[in-house]
C-alpha positions as a LaTeX table, in Angstrom:
\begin{tabular}{lrrr}
\hline
Residue & $x$ (\AA) & $y$ (\AA) & $z$ (\AA) \\
\hline
Tyr1 & 44.33 & 62.67 & 59.08 \\
Gly2 & 45.40 & 59.78 & 61.51 \\
Val3 & 46.99 & 56.47 & 61.54 \\
Thr4 & 47.41 & 53.68 & 64.16 \\
Asp5 & 49.04 & 50.35 & 64.44 \\
Gly6 & 46.87 & 49.13 & 67.25 \\
Thr7 & 49.33 & 50.37 & 69.85 \\
Thr8 & 50.75 & 53.64 & 68.61 \\
Ser9 & 48.68 & 56.41 & 67.11 \\
Lys10 & 49.37 & 59.79 & 65.46 \\
Ser11 & 47.20 & 62.35 & 63.82 \\
Ile12 & 47.18 & 65.83 & 62.21 \\
Gly13 & 44.36 & 68.29 & 61.67 \\
Ala14 & 44.14 & 71.90 & 60.37 \\
Ala15 & 41.41 & 74.49 & 60.08 \\
Ser16 & 40.89 & 77.95 & 58.35 \\
Asn17 & 37.99 & 80.19 & 59.30 \\
Asp18 & 35.66 & 81.49 & 56.54 \\
Ala19 & 34.30 & 84.94 & 55.91 \\
Val20 & 36.58 & 87.01 & 58.34 \\
Ser21 & 38.54 & 89.95 & 57.65 \\
Thr22 & 41.73 & 88.63 & 59.34 \\
Ser23 & 42.68 & 85.08 & 58.51 \\
Asn24 & 42.38 & 82.67 & 61.43 \\
Thr25 & 44.11 & 79.25 & 60.94 \\
Ser26 & 45.45 & 76.42 & 62.99 \\
Thr27 & 47.27 & 73.08 & 63.01 \\
Arg28 & 47.39 & 70.34 & 65.54 \\
Ile29 & 49.46 & 67.15 & 65.91 \\
Ala30 & 48.47 & 64.63 & 68.59 \\
Asn31 & 49.25 & 61.11 & 69.80 \\
Lys32 & 45.70 & 60.15 & 68.88 \\
Ala33 & 44.04 & 58.07 & 66.18 \\
Leu34 & 42.08 & 61.18 & 65.24 \\
Thr35 & 42.29 & 64.91 & 66.14 \\
Met36 & 40.11 & 67.84 & 65.12 \\
Val37 & 41.16 & 71.40 & 65.63 \\
Gln38 & 39.44 & 74.67 & 65.08 \\
Trp39 & 40.94 & 78.07 & 64.21 \\
Gly40 & 42.34 & 79.76 & 67.34 \\
Glu41 & 44.07 & 76.52 & 68.23 \\
Thr42 & 40.91 & 75.19 & 69.82 \\
Leu43 & 40.65 & 71.43 & 70.22 \\
Leu44 & 37.29 & 70.16 & 69.04 \\
Ala45 & 37.45 & 66.47 & 69.30 \\
Glu46 & 40.03 & 63.63 & 69.45 \\
Ala47 & 40.00 & 59.89 & 69.82 \\
Asp48 & 42.18 & 56.98 & 70.89 \\
Leu49 & 41.80 & 53.54 & 69.35 \\
Ser50 & 40.64 & 51.35 & 72.24 \\
Ser51 & 40.26 & 47.89 & 70.50 \\
Met52 & 40.14 & 45.90 & 67.35 \\
Asp53 & 38.76 & 42.43 & 66.52 \\
Ala54 & 38.20 & 40.48 & 63.32 \\
Thr55 & 35.55 & 42.79 & 61.83 \\
Asn56 & 35.43 & 46.02 & 63.96 \\
Phe57 & 37.35 & 48.75 & 65.76 \\
Thr58 & 36.44 & 50.89 & 68.60 \\
Leu59 & 37.42 & 54.54 & 69.31 \\
Asn60 & 37.37 & 56.27 & 72.61 \\
Trp61 & 36.59 & 60.02 & 72.29 \\
Thr62 & 38.63 & 61.67 & 74.95 \\
Thr63 & 37.58 & 65.06 & 73.81 \\
Asn64 & 34.30 & 65.50 & 71.98 \\
Asn65 & 31.57 & 67.98 & 70.76 \\
Ala66 & 28.04 & 67.70 & 69.43 \\
Ser67 & 28.98 & 67.58 & 65.75 \\
Ala68 & 28.45 & 64.34 & 63.81 \\
Tyr69 & 31.57 & 64.61 & 61.66 \\
Val70 & 31.84 & 62.07 & 58.68 \\
Ile71 & 34.99 & 60.00 & 59.14 \\
His72 & 36.51 & 57.92 & 56.26 \\
Phe73 & 38.81 & 55.17 & 57.09 \\
Ile74 & 40.94 & 52.39 & 55.37 \\
Ala75 & 41.44 & 49.23 & 57.48 \\
Ile76 & 44.31 & 47.02 & 56.64 \\
Gly77 & 44.74 & 43.54 & 58.22 \\
Gly78 & 45.69 & 39.98 & 57.81 \\
Ser79 & 48.29 & 37.67 & 59.25 \\
Ser80 & 50.89 & 38.64 & 56.71 \\
Val81 & 50.69 & 42.31 & 57.43 \\
Ser82 & 52.98 & 44.20 & 59.94 \\
Ala83 & 52.39 & 47.82 & 60.79 \\
Lys84 & 54.32 & 50.41 & 62.77 \\
Val85 & 53.53 & 54.03 & 63.41 \\
Val86 & 56.73 & 56.17 & 64.25 \\
Gly87 & 57.04 & 59.70 & 65.11 \\
Trp88 & 60.40 & 61.46 & 64.31 \\
Thr89 & 61.94 & 64.84 & 63.44 \\
Met90 & 63.06 & 66.01 & 60.01 \\
Ala91 & 66.73 & 66.49 & 59.21 \\
Thr92 & 68.24 & 70.00 & 59.86 \\
Ala93 & 70.79 & 69.72 & 57.19 \\
Thr94 & 70.90 & 68.07 & 53.68 \\
Gly95 & 71.83 & 64.45 & 53.47 \\
Asn96 & 70.50 & 61.12 & 54.42 \\
Lys97 & 68.16 & 60.63 & 57.34 \\
Ser98 & 67.62 & 57.05 & 58.68 \\
Val99 & 64.43 & 56.31 & 60.78 \\
Thr100 & 64.69 & 53.22 & 62.95 \\
Gly101 & 62.43 & 51.49 & 65.50 \\
Val102 & 60.09 & 50.07 & 62.93 \\
Gly103 & 60.98 & 46.53 & 63.69 \\
Phe104 & 60.87 & 45.27 & 60.09 \\
Gln105 & 61.69 & 46.20 & 56.50 \\
Pro106 & 58.73 & 48.09 & 55.14 \\
Asp107 & 57.16 & 47.62 & 51.71 \\
Val108 & 55.55 & 51.15 & 51.84 \\
Val109 & 55.68 & 54.11 & 54.08 \\
Ile110 & 53.15 & 56.93 & 54.38 \\
His111 & 54.15 & 60.31 & 55.96 \\
Ala112 & 52.15 & 63.12 & 57.39 \\
Phe113 & 53.71 & 66.49 & 58.29 \\
Pro114 & 53.08 & 70.15 & 59.02 \\
Asp115 & 55.08 & 73.34 & 58.16 \\
Ser116 & 58.71 & 73.25 & 58.93 \\
Thr117 & 58.30 & 75.63 & 61.87 \\
Phe118 & 56.24 & 73.00 & 63.77 \\
Thr119 & 59.02 & 71.86 & 66.18 \\
Asn120 & 56.91 & 71.67 & 69.32 \\
Ala121 & 56.64 & 68.54 & 71.47 \\
Ile122 & 53.58 & 66.52 & 70.66 \\
Pro123 & 50.62 & 67.13 & 71.33 \\
Ala124 & 50.62 & 70.71 & 70.21 \\
Ser125 & 48.45 & 73.26 & 68.34 \\
Leu126 & 49.97 & 76.18 & 66.44 \\
Ala127 & 48.84 & 79.05 & 64.24 \\
Asp128 & 48.77 & 78.60 & 60.54 \\
Ala129 & 46.98 & 75.75 & 58.72 \\
Thr130 & 49.52 & 73.43 & 57.23 \\
Val131 & 49.25 & 69.78 & 56.21 \\
Gly132 & 51.40 & 67.47 & 54.01 \\
Ile133 & 51.07 & 63.88 & 52.99 \\
Gly134 & 53.54 & 61.69 & 51.31 \\
Ala135 & 54.08 & 58.08 & 50.23 \\
Met136 & 56.94 & 55.95 & 49.07 \\
Asp137 & 57.13 & 52.23 & 48.14 \\
Val138 & 59.94 & 49.73 & 48.25 \\
Asn139 & 60.66 & 50.19 & 44.53 \\
Gly140 & 61.44 & 54.01 & 44.99 \\
Asn141 & 58.11 & 55.28 & 43.64 \\
Gln142 & 57.00 & 58.33 & 45.65 \\
Trp143 & 54.95 & 61.52 & 45.93 \\
Ala144 & 54.09 & 64.19 & 48.32 \\
Asn145 & 51.75 & 67.32 & 48.55 \\
Phe146 & 51.51 & 70.16 & 50.90 \\
Val147 & 49.05 & 72.98 & 51.63 \\
Phe148 & 49.67 & 76.24 & 53.67 \\
Ser149 & 47.25 & 78.96 & 54.98 \\
Arg150 & 48.85 & 81.74 & 57.01 \\
Asp151 & 47.23 & 83.00 & 60.19 \\
Asn152 & 46.50 & 86.61 & 61.22 \\
Arg153 & 46.66 & 88.22 & 57.76 \\
Asn154 & 44.43 & 91.05 & 56.57 \\
Ser155 & 44.80 & 89.71 & 53.01 \\
Ser156 & 44.62 & 85.91 & 52.96 \\
Asp157 & 47.89 & 84.17 & 52.12 \\
Thr158 & 47.45 & 80.56 & 50.88 \\
Gln159 & 49.79 & 78.20 & 48.97 \\
Arg160 & 49.94 & 74.50 & 47.72 \\
Gly161 & 52.58 & 72.30 & 46.11 \\
Gln162 & 52.96 & 68.72 & 44.84 \\
Gln163 & 55.99 & 66.58 & 43.91 \\
Thr164 & 56.41 & 63.13 & 42.36 \\
Asn165 & 60.18 & 62.90 & 42.99 \\
Ala166 & 59.88 & 63.34 & 46.79 \\
Ala167 & 58.07 & 61.84 & 49.71 \\
Ile168 & 58.43 & 64.92 & 51.97 \\
Phe169 & 57.75 & 68.40 & 50.80 \\
Thr170 & 57.22 & 71.79 & 52.74 \\
Phe171 & 57.63 & 75.43 & 51.95 \\
Thr172 & 57.01 & 78.95 & 53.25 \\
Ser173 & 54.16 & 81.36 & 52.61 \\
Gly174 & 56.71 & 82.94 & 50.19 \\
Leu175 & 56.86 & 79.72 & 48.16 \\
Ala176 & 60.51 & 79.03 & 49.26 \\
Ile177 & 61.03 & 75.23 & 49.68 \\
Thr178 & 62.09 & 74.44 & 53.32 \\
Lys179 & 62.20 & 70.64 & 53.34 \\
Lys180 & 62.32 & 68.25 & 50.44 \\
Ala181 & 63.24 & 64.63 & 50.94 \\
Ala182 & 63.17 & 61.62 & 48.67 \\
Phe183 & 63.32 & 57.80 & 49.07 \\
Val184 & 66.64 & 56.11 & 49.51 \\
Ser185 & 65.97 & 52.69 & 50.96 \\
Met186 & 63.76 & 50.43 & 53.03 \\
Asp187 & 65.97 & 49.17 & 55.79 \\
Ala188 & 65.83 & 46.14 & 58.17 \\
Asp189 & 64.47 & 48.32 & 60.99 \\
Gly190 & 63.01 & 51.27 & 59.19 \\
Phe191 & 63.80 & 53.46 & 56.12 \\
Thr192 & 66.12 & 56.12 & 54.88 \\
Val193 & 65.25 & 59.32 & 52.99 \\
Asn194 & 67.61 & 61.93 & 51.47 \\
Phe195 & 66.92 & 65.64 & 52.25 \\
Ser196 & 68.02 & 67.65 & 49.21 \\
Thr197 & 66.68 & 70.81 & 50.93 \\
Ala198 & 66.52 & 71.31 & 54.68 \\
Asn199 & 66.43 & 74.40 & 56.96 \\
Gly200 & 67.59 & 74.25 & 60.55 \\
Ser201 & 64.14 & 73.19 & 62.04 \\
Ala202 & 63.68 & 69.79 & 63.59 \\
Thr203 & 60.18 & 69.59 & 62.21 \\
Gln204 & 57.81 & 67.10 & 63.57 \\
Ile205 & 56.68 & 64.21 & 61.23 \\
Phe206 & 55.03 & 60.80 & 61.72 \\
Ser207 & 54.98 & 57.75 & 59.39 \\
Leu208 & 53.06 & 54.60 & 59.05 \\
Ala209 & 55.23 & 51.69 & 57.85 \\
Leu210 & 53.57 & 48.55 & 56.35 \\
Lys211 & 55.07 & 45.19 & 55.38 \\
Gly212 & 53.40 & 42.14 & 53.82 \\
Met213 & 51.75 & 43.75 & 50.79 \\
Asn214 & 52.22 & 44.90 & 47.31 \\
Ala215 & 52.27 & 48.75 & 47.05 \\
Lys216 & 52.67 & 51.37 & 44.32 \\
Ala217 & 52.87 & 55.13 & 44.91 \\
Gly218 & 52.13 & 56.49 & 41.36 \\
Asn219 & 50.74 & 59.37 & 39.53 \\
Phe220 & 48.68 & 60.07 & 36.32 \\
Ser221 & 47.09 & 62.93 & 34.53 \\
Lys222 & 43.36 & 63.22 & 34.83 \\
Ser223 & 41.33 & 62.60 & 31.66 \\
Thr224 & 40.22 & 65.77 & 29.82 \\
Thr225 & 37.43 & 64.18 & 27.92 \\
Thr226 & 33.86 & 65.31 & 28.26 \\
Pro227 & 31.95 & 63.17 & 30.93 \\
Ser228 & 30.93 & 60.60 & 31.45 \\
Val229 & 34.31 & 59.12 & 30.71 \\
Ser230 & 36.24 & 56.04 & 31.79 \\
Gln231 & 39.88 & 56.27 & 32.53 \\
Ser232 & 42.09 & 53.16 & 33.07 \\
Val233 & 45.17 & 53.61 & 35.18 \\
Thr234 & 47.71 & 51.01 & 34.40 \\
Gly235 & 51.42 & 50.15 & 35.31 \\
Val236 & 50.56 & 49.31 & 38.95 \\
Gly237 & 51.93 & 45.80 & 38.52 \\
Phe238 & 49.23 & 44.03 & 40.46 \\
Gln239 & 45.45 & 43.98 & 41.09 \\
Pro240 & 44.84 & 46.50 & 43.93 \\
Arg241 & 42.47 & 45.85 & 46.86 \\
Val242 & 42.32 & 49.49 & 47.79 \\
Val243 & 43.41 & 52.73 & 46.14 \\
Met244 & 43.86 & 56.07 & 47.73 \\
Leu245 & 43.73 & 59.24 & 45.55 \\
Ser246 & 45.07 & 62.76 & 46.26 \\
Ser247 & 45.79 & 66.03 & 44.45 \\
Phe248 & 46.62 & 69.66 & 44.93 \\
Gln249 & 44.08 & 70.18 & 42.22 \\
Asp250 & 46.37 & 71.53 & 39.67 \\
Val251 & 48.45 & 70.49 & 36.59 \\
Ala252 & 52.03 & 69.35 & 37.32 \\
Gln253 & 54.08 & 72.16 & 38.80 \\
Ala254 & 57.81 & 72.11 & 39.53 \\
Asn255 & 57.39 & 74.55 & 42.48 \\
Pro256 & 54.79 & 75.66 & 44.87 \\
Val257 & 52.01 & 77.94 & 43.66 \\
Val258 & 49.36 & 80.17 & 45.39 \\
Gln259 & 45.85 & 79.11 & 46.39 \\
Ser260 & 45.40 & 76.44 & 49.13 \\
Arg261 & 43.50 & 73.56 & 47.46 \\
Phe262 & 43.43 & 69.79 & 48.29 \\
Gly263 & 41.62 & 66.67 & 47.55 \\
Ile264 & 41.78 & 63.22 & 48.95 \\
Gly265 & 39.70 & 60.03 & 48.43 \\
Ala266 & 39.75 & 56.19 & 48.48 \\
Ser267 & 37.92 & 53.18 & 47.31 \\
Asp268 & 38.04 & 49.36 & 47.58 \\
Ala269 & 35.75 & 49.14 & 44.50 \\
Asn270 & 32.73 & 48.46 & 46.95 \\
Ala271 & 32.80 & 51.51 & 49.12 \\
Glu272 & 34.19 & 54.95 & 48.43 \\
Gly273 & 34.58 & 58.40 & 50.09 \\
Ser274 & 36.27 & 61.80 & 49.33 \\
Ser275 & 36.81 & 65.31 & 50.60 \\
Ala276 & 38.14 & 68.48 & 49.09 \\
Tyr277 & 38.61 & 72.07 & 50.22 \\
Ser278 & 39.78 & 75.44 & 48.86 \\
Asp279 & 41.12 & 78.47 & 50.68 \\
Ala280 & 41.42 & 81.56 & 48.42 \\
Asn281 & 44.61 & 83.60 & 48.21 \\
Ala282 & 44.94 & 87.32 & 48.42 \\
Val283 & 41.27 & 88.25 & 49.44 \\
Asn284 & 40.32 & 90.73 & 52.11 \\
Thr285 & 37.51 & 88.57 & 53.47 \\
Thr286 & 38.59 & 84.86 & 53.72 \\
Asn287 & 36.91 & 82.36 & 51.33 \\
Val288 & 37.08 & 78.81 & 52.64 \\
Lys289 & 35.04 & 76.14 & 51.05 \\
Ser290 & 34.83 & 72.36 & 51.75 \\
Ile291 & 32.97 & 69.33 & 50.62 \\
Asp292 & 32.67 & 65.73 & 51.64 \\
Lys293 & 30.98 & 62.73 & 49.91 \\
Thr294 & 30.69 & 59.06 & 50.62 \\
Ser295 & 29.55 & 58.43 & 47.06 \\
Lys296 & 32.73 & 59.43 & 45.02 \\
Ala297 & 36.29 & 58.20 & 45.16 \\
Phe298 & 37.69 & 61.79 & 44.32 \\
Met299 & 36.52 & 65.33 & 43.78 \\
Lys300 & 38.37 & 68.13 & 42.17 \\
Val301 & 37.59 & 71.71 & 43.34 \\
Asn302 & 40.04 & 74.16 & 41.77 \\
Asn303 & 38.10 & 77.40 & 42.31 \\
Asn304 & 36.70 & 79.63 & 44.98 \\
Thr305 & 33.06 & 79.29 & 43.97 \\
Ser306 & 32.15 & 75.86 & 45.52 \\
Thr307 & 31.98 & 74.40 & 42.06 \\
Ile308 & 33.01 & 70.65 & 41.56 \\
Asp309 & 35.19 & 70.71 & 38.54 \\
Ala310 & 35.54 & 66.95 & 38.32 \\
Glu311 & 34.49 & 63.88 & 40.36 \\
Ala312 & 34.89 & 60.21 & 39.81 \\
Asp313 & 33.83 & 56.74 & 40.94 \\
Leu314 & 36.26 & 53.77 & 41.01 \\
Thr315 & 34.44 & 51.28 & 38.89 \\
Ser316 & 36.98 & 48.33 & 38.89 \\
Met317 & 40.25 & 46.99 & 40.26 \\
Asp318 & 42.15 & 45.54 & 37.30 \\
Ala319 & 45.04 & 43.13 & 36.77 \\
Asp320 & 47.45 & 45.97 & 36.35 \\
Gly321 & 45.72 & 48.87 & 37.93 \\
Phe322 & 42.23 & 50.35 & 38.25 \\
Thr323 & 39.50 & 52.24 & 36.43 \\
Leu324 & 37.94 & 55.49 & 37.24 \\
Asn325 & 34.71 & 56.88 & 35.72 \\
Trp326 & 34.54 & 60.66 & 35.65 \\
Thr327 & 30.86 & 61.57 & 35.99 \\
Thr328 & 31.80 & 65.30 & 36.09 \\
Asn329 & 34.90 & 66.46 & 34.30 \\
Asp330 & 36.78 & 69.51 & 33.00 \\
Ala331 & 39.35 & 69.79 & 30.19 \\
Val332 & 42.36 & 70.20 & 32.50 \\
Ala333 & 44.93 & 67.46 & 32.93 \\
Thr334 & 45.08 & 67.57 & 36.72 \\
Gln335 & 48.06 & 65.79 & 38.21 \\
Met336 & 46.72 & 62.94 & 40.25 \\
Leu337 & 48.44 & 60.93 & 42.94 \\
Tyr338 & 47.56 & 57.42 & 44.00 \\
Leu339 & 48.60 & 54.75 & 46.47 \\
Ala340 & 47.50 & 51.22 & 45.42 \\
Leu341 & 47.71 & 48.41 & 48.02 \\
Ala342 & 47.04 & 44.61 & 47.86 \\
Pro343 & 48.11 & 41.57 & 49.81 \\
Asn344 & 51.25 & 39.85 & 48.56 \\
Val345 & 50.01 & 36.44 & 49.67 \\
Ala346 & 47.02 & 34.96 & 47.90 \\
Pro347 & 44.26 & 34.52 & 50.45 \\
Ser348 & 43.71 & 30.95 & 49.37 \\
Glu349 & 47.43 & 29.84 & 49.70 \\
Thr350 & 47.89 & 26.97 & 52.06 \\
Leu351 & 50.96 & 25.23 & 50.77 \\
Asn352 & 54.66 & 26.25 & 50.65 \\
Leu353 & 56.42 & 23.53 & 48.74 \\
Gly354 & 59.80 & 25.26 & 48.61 \\
Gln355 & 61.74 & 27.68 & 46.60 \\
Ile356 & 63.27 & 27.59 & 43.05 \\
Thr357 & 66.78 & 29.19 & 43.12 \\
Gly358 & 69.61 & 29.78 & 40.74 \\
Gly359 & 70.31 & 31.92 & 37.82 \\
Val360 & 67.72 & 34.59 & 38.56 \\
Thr361 & 68.29 & 38.23 & 38.30 \\
Gly362 & 65.92 & 41.22 & 38.70 \\
Gly363 & 63.65 & 39.22 & 41.13 \\
Cys364 & 60.27 & 40.71 & 42.03 \\
Asn365 & 58.96 & 38.72 & 45.09 \\
Cys366 & 56.42 & 37.39 & 42.60 \\
Arg367 & 53.81 & 34.71 & 42.99 \\
Phe368 & 52.39 & 32.64 & 40.03 \\
Asn369 & 49.57 & 30.26 & 39.42 \\
Ala370 & 51.14 & 26.82 & 39.22 \\
Thr371 & 50.58 & 23.19 & 38.74 \\
Tyr372 & 52.86 & 20.31 & 39.70 \\
Ala373 & 53.13 & 16.61 & 38.94 \\
Trp374 & 55.18 & 13.81 & 40.39 \\
Ser375 & 56.76 & 11.04 & 38.43 \\
Asn376 & 59.71 & 8.62 & 38.37 \\
Gly377 & 58.58 & 7.05 & 41.77 \\
Asn378 & 58.02 & 10.39 & 43.36 \\
Lys379 & 61.58 & 11.44 & 42.62 \\
Thr380 & 60.81 & 13.93 & 39.87 \\
Leu381 & 58.69 & 16.96 & 40.45 \\
Thr382 & 57.54 & 18.91 & 37.33 \\
Ile383 & 56.29 & 22.47 & 38.11 \\
Thr384 & 54.41 & 24.39 & 35.45 \\
Leu385 & 54.07 & 28.14 & 36.08 \\
Gly386 & 51.07 & 29.97 & 34.85 \\
Thr387 & 49.95 & 33.63 & 35.04 \\
Arg388 & 51.64 & 36.00 & 37.58 \\
Thr389 & 49.22 & 36.89 & 40.37 \\
Ile390 & 51.40 & 38.87 & 42.67 \\
Gly391 & 54.29 & 41.15 & 41.75 \\
Tyr392 & 55.21 & 43.94 & 39.32 \\
Thr393 & 57.24 & 42.12 & 36.58 \\
Asn394 & 58.58 & 38.59 & 35.71 \\
Pro395 & 62.11 & 37.87 & 36.95 \\
Thr396 & 64.90 & 37.91 & 34.33 \\
Leu397 & 66.31 & 34.33 & 33.74 \\
Asn398 & 69.85 & 33.85 & 32.71 \\
Ser399 & 70.22 & 30.07 & 32.96 \\
Ala400 & 68.39 & 26.97 & 31.90 \\
Thr401 & 69.04 & 25.19 & 35.19 \\
Arg402 & 67.15 & 25.66 & 38.40 \\
Thr403 & 67.43 & 24.06 & 41.77 \\
Phe404 & 64.31 & 23.33 & 43.88 \\
Asn405 & 65.03 & 23.56 & 47.61 \\
Pro406 & 62.20 & 21.85 & 49.45 \\
Thr407 & 60.90 & 23.50 & 52.72 \\
Thr408 & 62.47 & 22.09 & 55.93 \\
Thr409 & 59.01 & 22.31 & 57.64 \\
Ser410 & 57.25 & 19.03 & 57.08 \\
Ser411 & 53.78 & 20.32 & 57.72 \\
Lys412 & 54.12 & 22.71 & 54.83 \\
Met413 & 54.79 & 20.04 & 52.17 \\
Gln414 & 51.64 & 17.95 & 52.46 \\
Ser415 & 49.20 & 16.54 & 49.90 \\
Ser416 & 46.02 & 14.54 & 49.94 \\
Thr417 & 48.08 & 11.48 & 48.93 \\
Gly418 & 50.89 & 11.71 & 51.46 \\
Asn419 & 53.83 & 13.62 & 52.95 \\
Phe420 & 56.16 & 14.99 & 50.29 \\
His421 & 58.59 & 16.27 & 52.77 \\
Ile422 & 61.43 & 13.82 & 51.48 \\
Cys423 & 64.64 & 15.83 & 51.90 \\
Asp424 & 65.99 & 19.12 & 53.32 \\
Thr425 & 68.50 & 19.78 & 50.50 \\
Asn426 & 68.41 & 19.24 & 46.76 \\
Ser427 & 71.59 & 17.65 & 45.56 \\
Gly428 & 69.83 & 15.40 & 43.20 \\
Gly429 & 69.11 & 11.66 & 43.05 \\
Gly430 & 68.10 & 9.17 & 45.77 \\
Asn431 & 65.21 & 10.28 & 47.84 \\
Cys432 & 65.83 & 13.93 & 47.15 \\
Leu433 & 64.37 & 16.02 & 44.36 \\
Pro434 & 66.65 & 16.26 & 41.27 \\
Thr435 & 67.96 & 19.53 & 39.89 \\
Thr436 & 65.56 & 21.06 & 37.45 \\
Thr437 & 66.86 & 21.25 & 33.94 \\
Thr438 & 64.26 & 23.42 & 32.13 \\
Leu439 & 63.26 & 27.03 & 32.59 \\
Pro440 & 60.36 & 27.53 & 35.08 \\
\hline
\end{tabular}
């Protein structure tokens, strides 16, 4: 798993050897867009991002082998988007931890992290296969999962865990939680999380912060109906452009459990891809299985026999969520995690007439379809709001009076019949727009 903002890159990889009498597992973190490690702490391949343009990106493989690995990627771009990758260390005591140096107030942050004992300077490769992923959005929705496979054990020792009230979550092979942190705030130059559990290790972690988009970090229970079955996931609050799915392949659990199992996938409704793996616990000969597809958005493998328990296509992006079609399914309500993303500016938007202010509570940074008409010698502007296109809810209105403040940038207030930039403030009358007197 790797992330890049075009300048800074970070990645994490892990491996566990199959069919050996003594477990052999490794984890690596590097300042690379991608890193691939083999058991025995052997680096197989890793790459830098060397360039990006309007439609492509180029990787430079600084270490490589002869294997043609399948690589899945999500590309996020646009003039409204800001991105920053930051590396930091987890708190060594309970309480708030603020991460700065992002340069903006994020809308969503994605974390990647190893076991809490990984305190080495980056790049580094260590024994034990440990990987965690977490996400949190500006509204406080969050989740995290984590898998752990011990190295050098005559009987395999593997674990997994998942939380929907935290964005960071790690534990020991004895299932004792070592780090747990939840969203507190998105800040002007970064973000703050609160560590409710923390040991004394300054664990390495990296995060991708994004601004300029709608984001929802949510969860749902997988359908238990006989396939083929359609499952609509609602409550997202907007129509996604891309959805990432992940799970530790079990029903909701308050605490970590044995068996290292993990699945991840994504789709933009046109292309999709997914991977899953299992690493059996308490066996004398290690049993590690993995699968990758470019034809499914998610696969569930919650067994040690290479059987796909469930798999799904993403069939549509909907006004308030997305729809999955489970082409293979079991009767278990597996806890699924998702991260839905979409632009928060409509691609066709070219005008910025101004802002309606006054008497609004519970704002949502929304956008609406709208029509407008001028009357009274171009002194009265009537705006009619239609359906909400961006945002998770309508604002709560507590007054019947609104004030329209025109933009102070003349080039933004144009029309085919003339320049409507007629005043910089709205006090009513004259050549300025009057105060609105009806609810928008």
